[in-house]
N, C-alpha and C positions, 0 to 999 in steps of 0.2 A: 504495499500500501504505500509507505512511503522509502520507499527502495533508495538508497542515495543523496537522503536527505539527512538522516540521524547516520553519523558515524557507527561503521559495525562494534567499537569499543564500545562505546554510550548503548548501544541494541543490546549487546550481550551482558554489560551488567544491568541493564533495567531487569531482563528476563531471569539473570543471579537475586534480584532482589525482591520478585516476585515468589520464586521457589522458599526462599528464604521465610518469605509473610507468612507462608502457607501452615507450618506449626503452631505461628501463635493466632491463626484464624481457627483451626482446630482446638487449640486447647477454650478459647475464646468460645468456642459453640461445648464443648464438654463443659463447662460452667456454667454456663446458660441453660443445658440439659437438666443438670443435677438440682438447679434452683427453679426449674419449671415446678408451676405451683400446686398443679393437678396432675396424678401419677396417668392416668393417661397419656396426659399431653409429655408428661418427664418418658414413659416408656416408648412413645413414637417417636422423640427426639434422641435417644439413648440410640434404637436401634437406625437413626441414622446418622450419627456417630460411627456406629458399627462399618456402616456404607460408607461413610467416610476416610475410616482407616484403613479401611478395601483399596479403596481408589489412592489413596494417597502411597501404599504400598506398591500398586503397581507404578505408579510414577515413579520409588524407589531405584525399584527391579531394571524399567528403562531405562531411568539415569545409568545404575550402573550396568547394563549390558551393553549399553551404545561407547564404552568410551575404550578408548584404544587402548591395547595392551602394551605393559611398560618395558 
């Protein structure tokens, strides 16, 4: 979309910032799931949290699997 406008170093740094911010969002979601007032809502939010952890695990596997060998 904006190829050539943003230097590759800046673009890569922004992508890394997004990846590093993901655990903060997951922990925040876990906190709000634990503080949910209704038991049914809490149970559904915890189920969504498990799905988020599964998605994060897939991301980690993809990130590690695509690294070049040392």
